N, C-alpha and C positions, 0 to 999 in steps of 0.2 A: 793232339799231334801238332807240333810246330813245324811250319814250312815257310819257305821264302816264296812270295808271290812272283810269278813269272812276268807279270805286267808292270808292277811298280817297285819290285824288289823289297817290299816291306815284309818283315817277319811277322807272321800271323799264326794264331791258334785256330785250328780247324775243329768243326763239330762233326762228329760221326753221323753220317746220313744213312748208310746202308751197309750191311755186312753179309757176305755170302761165305760159302765154304772155302773159297780161294782168294777172296779180295775184300777190301774195305774201302768205301768211298767217303771222303771227307769234303765238306764245303767250307769255304773261307770268304769272309767279308773284310775288306781292307778299308782303312781310313781314307784312302785315295778314291774310294767309290768302286773299286773292282769287286767282282764276285767270281771266284774260281772254284773248280772242283778238282780234287786229286783222287786218283784211284790207286790204291796200294795193292799190288798183286803178289800173292805168295806162291812161289814155285817150289813145290815139294822136292823135286829131284835135286835142286842145288841150293834151296833155301834163299834164293835171291828175292829181294823186295824191290819191285819196280814202282816208281812214283811217276805217274803221267799227268801233267797239268792239263786241264781243259777249261778254257774260258767259257763262262756261261753268259748268254745274252741277257741283259737286264730288262 
């Protein structure tokens, strides 16, 4: 999954970390030294995908 880092605006490819019935979590390591996680939540009633960035303390 490709996403834009909310900290340094670099486009990064994420590695899938955890998958549940209704969400998938990806982690991203940027060249700028950032490490972020994104949680993609699938909402069955309206099929909306929500991507919420979370900065991870190094």
